[in-house]
Structures are given as structure tokens and as C-alpha cells.
matplotlib code that plots the C-alpha trace (Angstrom):
import matplotlib.pyplot as plt

x = [28.3, 26.0, 24.8, 20.9, 20.9, 18.8, 15.6, 14.3, 11.1, 8.3, 5.7, 2.4, -0.2, -3.2, -2.3, -1.1, 0.4, -1.0, 1.2, 1.9, 2.9, 4.0, 0.7, 3.7, 1.1, 0.1, 3.5, 3.3, -0.2, 1.0, 4.3, 2.5, 0.3, 2.7, 4.7, 1.2, 1.1, -2.1, -1.1, -1.2, 1.9, 0.0, -2.6, -3.7, -4.0, -6.3, -8.9, -9.1, -7.8, -11.2, -13.7, -15.6, -18.4, -16.4, -14.1, -17.9, -19.0, -15.8, -16.4, -20.0, -18.5, -14.8, -13.4, -11.8, -8.8, -8.8, -9.8, -6.6, -4.2, -4.5, -3.0, 0.5, -0.1, -1.8, -2.9, -2.0, -4.9, -7.2, -10.0, -9.9, -12.3, -12.6, -11.8, -9.6, -7.6, -6.0, -3.8, -1.5, -3.7, -1.6, -4.7, -7.8, -9.1, -8.5, -4.5, -1.8, -1.2, 2.2, 1.0, -0.1, 2.8, 4.5, 1.8, 2.3, 6.8, 5.7, 2.8, 5.1, 8.1, 6.4, 5.1, 8.1, 6.9, 10.3, 8.9, 5.4, 8.1, 10.6, 8.2, 6.2, 9.6, 11.1, 7.7, 8.1, 11.5, 10.2, 7.3, 9.8, 12.4, 9.3, 8.2, 11.7]
y = [-2.0, 0.3, -0.9, -0.8, 1.2, -1.2, 0.0, -0.7, -1.6, 0.1, -1.2, -1.7, 0.8, 2.9, 6.5, 8.4, 6.7, 8.2, 10.1, 8.7, 11.2, 8.7, 9.0, 9.0, 8.8, 5.4, 4.7, 5.6, 3.5, 0.3, 0.4, 0.9, -2.2, -4.0, -3.1, -3.8, -7.1, -6.6, -8.6, -11.7, -13.3, -15.8, -14.8, -14.9, -11.0, -11.7, -13.1, -11.2, -8.1, -5.5, -5.3, -2.5, -3.6, -3.9, -0.3, 1.2, -0.5, 0.6, 4.0, 3.8, 3.5, 5.1, 8.7, 9.3, 10.0, 6.8, 5.2, 7.0, 5.2, 2.0, 3.2, 3.9, 6.1, 9.5, 10.1, 12.9, 15.2, 12.9, 14.9, 14.3, 12.4, 9.5, 6.3, 7.5, 9.5, 6.5, 3.9, 0.6, -0.5, -2.6, -4.2, -5.8, -2.4, -4.1, -6.0, -5.5, -8.4, -9.1, -10.5, -7.2, -5.6, -7.6, -6.8, -2.8, -3.4, -5.4, -3.2, 0.0, -1.0, -2.4, 1.1, 3.1, 5.1, 4.2, 6.2, 4.1, 1.2, 1.7, 2.2, -0.9, -2.5, -1.4, -1.8, -5.8, -5.9, -4.4, -7.4, -10.2, -8.7, -9.0, -12.7, -14.1]
z = [-37.2, -35.4, -32.2, -30.5, -27.4, -25.1, -24.0, -20.6, -20.2, -18.4, -17.0, -19.4, -18.9, -20.5, -20.3, -17.6, -14.6, -11.9, -9.1, -5.2, -2.4, 0.7, 3.7, 6.2, 8.7, 7.9, 7.9, 11.6, 12.1, 10.6, 12.8, 15.5, 14.6, 14.1, 17.4, 19.2, 17.3, 15.6, 12.3, 9.9, 8.8, 6.7, 4.6, 0.7, 0.2, -3.0, -1.1, 2.1, 0.5, 2.1, -1.3, -1.5, 0.7, 3.4, 2.5, 3.0, 5.9, 7.6, 6.7, 7.7, 11.6, 11.0, 9.6, 6.0, 8.4, 10.2, 6.8, 5.2, 7.9, 5.9, 2.6, 2.3, -0.6, -1.2, -5.3, -6.4, -7.5, -6.2, -4.2, -0.5, 1.1, -2.1, -1.9, -5.4, -3.0, -1.1, -2.4, -1.5, 1.0, 4.0, 5.7, 6.3, 8.3, 11.5, 11.1, 8.9, 6.8, 5.5, 2.3, 1.5, 2.6, -0.3, -2.6, -1.8, -2.5, -5.5, -7.0, -5.9, -7.9, -10.9, -11.7, -10.2, -6.9, -5.1, -1.5, -1.7, -2.0, 0.3, 2.9, 2.4, 2.5, 5.7, 7.4, 6.0, 7.3, 11.1, 10.8, 9.7, 12.7, 15.0, 14.4, 14.0]

ax = plt.figure().add_subplot(projection="3d")
ax.plot(x, y, z, "-o")
ax.set_aspect("equal")
plt.show()
């Protein structure tokens, strides 16, 4: 009797999966916010994550560099200074949200973006250590 090789499950997707580089400036920025106690520990990330209108308002008052510092991932191949360039937002453009970091860990691990996953995990551990 022949044994079938087990197939590893891959996330459901349509077409090519985007690739992301870790945004080290964002990691430093978010760590600094955690150290400065600029965070929200309990939030419904689906309800409070910045929507397009809030992002646009932020960009009217801030630079693209400032906007980038809220995103752990930089989409490879996407044009600079476009929203498509930035992924894995970790806060509401004012404070780090614990629920956002959890979402980043989950989503990055689901799609196997290991660098982003580990950075989000490390930030989550830093936040939890700061608040325990």
C-alpha cells in the first residue's frame, strides 16, 4: 500500500501573494511609542483601525515618511508614496493598539511573512512587559 504524502496547507489566495520587506523605521517608531506609554490595551481593531478617510486626513497634515512609520511591512514592487506601499498598520496613527499588533502577528503568520510576524510579536511582547 502506497502512502500519500501529506500536503501542507497554504492560505487561500487568488493569484500572486504580495511580498513585504520589514519596515525597520516603523519598528523603532512603534517601540518608542510603547516606551512613551502611547498605546491602547483594549480595543476592537476592526472598529478602530484607520479607514481611508482618516488616512487621507493624516496625509494632509503629515509626510509619507510619517505615514510609513505606522506600517510594519513595505510592499515590494509598489511605488513609493502610495498607500499600496505600506502594510500591517499597527496603530490608529496616534497610538499603538495591542489588538493591531495581534492582528499583524496573525495576518503575517497566515501568509508566511516571517520578518513582519516576528517584529510584530516582539513589539507585542514589549507592550505586554511594559504593562504587566
